[in-house]
N, C-alpha and C positions, 0 to 999 in steps of 0.2 A: 788335202786340198783344204780341209777344215781347219787344220792347223795354221796354215797360212792366213786365213781370214782372221783369225783369233789373234795371231801376232800383229797383223795389220790394224786391228781395232785397238789393241793395247797402244801400240805406237801412237795412233792418232790421239788418243785419251791423254798420253803423256804430254804431248805437244800443246794440247788445249789447256791443260793445268799450268804449263810453264808459261803461257801467255795470260793467265789470270792475274788479277791484282792481288799482291800478298796480303796474307791476314795480319790485321794489327797486333803488334806485341802487346804482353802484359803491362809493359811500363807505360805504354800509350793508353791503354784503359785507365789506369790508375789517374792519369793526369786529367781525365774529363770531370766536370764538376759534380758532386753527389747532390742530386736533387732531392733525395731523401731527407738529408740532413740540413739542406739549405747551403748557400754559398753566397752571401751578402756581398764579398768583393766582386764576385764575377756577375753580379746582378740576377742571379737564379733564386727565385722565392724558394721557401721550403715547402715540400709537397704537402698538400692538404690530407688531413686524416679521412680515413674511410668511415663513412656515416655507418656502415654495419658494425665495424669495429667500436666506434663510439657507443653503439647501441648495446653491444653484447660484451662490452668491456675487454676489447683487444689491447695490444701492447701500447697504443697511441691512444686510447680512450681518455676522452675529456669530459664525457656526459655523466652528469649528477642528477640522479631523479630528484624531483622536488619532494618534500615532506608531505605525507598523506595528512589530510585534516582529522582532528580527533572526532569522531562521531560520538563518542560517550559524553564529552564535554558540551556539544551541541544539544544532544538528547536531553541533558540534565537541565541545561539553561532553558529549553523549551518547555519542559515539563513544570519548571517552577514559575514561568510566566505566563504559560497559557495552559489550563488543566485539559486533559486529552477527553473528548466526548466519549460516553459510554459506547462500547460496541454491542452489549448486551442488556436487554431490560430486566431490571432488578424488581423486587417487590416494593410497594408504596413505602415511603419515607426513607429509602436507602440514602445513606451519606456518601460524600464524594469518595471516602477511602474504603467503601464497603468490602472490597476485594481483601483488605488487610485486616479490617475490624470483624468481620464474620468468621465465627468459630465453627461453622458448618453443624450447629447443633440440632437444626431441623424442626424447631418449636414453630417457626413460621408457617412451614409447610403444614405442620398438623392444624395450625390454628385456622388455616383458610377453608372457609365452608364449601367452597366451590371446587376445590382441587385445582385452582388456576397456578399454584407455584409447585414447581418440581425441581428436582435436582440436575443442575446443567451438565452435561456430557463431558464438556471441555475442562471445566474447573471444580466441579462438585458443589458449586455454590447455588442458592436459591435463584431461579430464574422464571421469567414469565414469557409466554408467547400468546399474548392477547388475541391475536387473530385466529388461534386454534381454541384457545380456552380463555375466555374474557375474564377481566376483573370485574366483579359485580359491583364495585365501589361501595363495600359495607359501611353501615353507618359509623360503626366504631372502630374500623379498621383493626381488626383483631390480629392480623399478622404482623403489623407494627408494634402492636402493644404486648406481643408474646416475646419479643427479641430481649434476651438478658444482656446483650454485648453492646448496646447502643450502635450496632451496625444498622438498624432500622430505628426512626425516631417516632416516637408516638405522635401521631398526627391525627387531625380531623379529615371527614371526607372531602372537604371543600379544598384542602391542600394537596390532593393526591394529583401527581402529574408524572406519570412513567414512561409517557412517549407522545407521538403525534402520528396519527393516520395518514398514510399517503394513498391517493387514488390512482390506479395505474389505468390511465385512460383508454388505452387500446384494448383493454380486457373488460371494460365496464360494457354490460348489456345495452345500456341506452345510447353508445356510440355507434351501432351497427345494426340493432334490431328495432324493428317498427314498434313494438309493444314496449312500452316504457317499464322501468323498474324502479320502484321506491323504498325497498324494504330497509336499506340503510338509514334513510331519514326517520323511519318509525322507530328504529332501535335505538338511536342515539339518544342518552339519557339527559344531555345538556343542550337545551334549546339555542338555536342559532348556531351551533358548530358546524352543521352540513346545511348547505343552500344549493338549490338546483342551479346549474349553470347552463352553458351552451349543450342544446340536446338532451337536457336533463341529466347530464354528468355532475356528480356531487362536487362542490367546492367546499374546502375544509378552512375553517377559521382557526389557524394554529394557536391564537391567544386563548381560545376556549377550549380545545381539544386536550383531553386529559391521557389518552391514548389507552383506554379500557378495552377497546376491541370489540365492544358489543356490535358496532355497525359492520365490521370486518368479517365477523363470524356470521352474520345474517346474509353476506353477498352470495348470490346464488350462481356466479360466474364460475367456471372452471377453466384454469385455475382462478381464484379469488382476485377480485379487481381491486381489494384493499388490503393494505398490509400496515402494521404499527412499527414505526421507526423509534430506536431509543431517544429518550428525551436528550436535547442539547445541554441542557442544564446538568452539571455533575451530581448535583443533589436531586433525588427524585421526589421533589416537593415544588408546588405551585408557589411562586413569588406571592407575598401577601397582597399587593395591590391587584393581582389578577384573581384573587381567590372568590368564589363565589358560595354563599351560604347555601 
């Protein structure tokens, strides 16, 4: 019985196949236009290349990456036209190329009577952190006078300009405490550099500030509300027209 059913199914399938359309011959396939290579006579445009192939260098890749700009040339040109501001505070009288001129002899460190100059961790060069150990603005500037390499120029006290103090308003005690604080005003050695502003918060005259750090050191806020930033002038010198006796 099962064999009869199987033979009947096979017969039905053969008849269905005989009634199906014939499969195209290989010769007929070859006559179809090739859209991959294009056929201008048949009006069939050439197949567009796959953008992924273009990106990763496939067989039909036409992508050519643009040349990268030379950062070295741009950096050299920028350095030649606009000297970079200092990122570290150097001793008084430091020249613009102090990092190249200094021989790390340490004589300026030894000459400082208040130990305000120390060896920098990053580069081993003489460095100042005035808000921690202020520069006392010595009369004869012994640190600069001790330099044998012209990395520090012999200067007068009036020519010192190692940086400018910045007031961090939100940390200042006058901004949130009812009791006023005026310690920084009392410690500043140059009259007129610090003046009380809104709510008694110190205002800094950048033309007068020398960056000694005496005001910042006296700040009782924790953390301190005053910090000394490096001088924007590549030379740690005050311009002659701004000097005060």
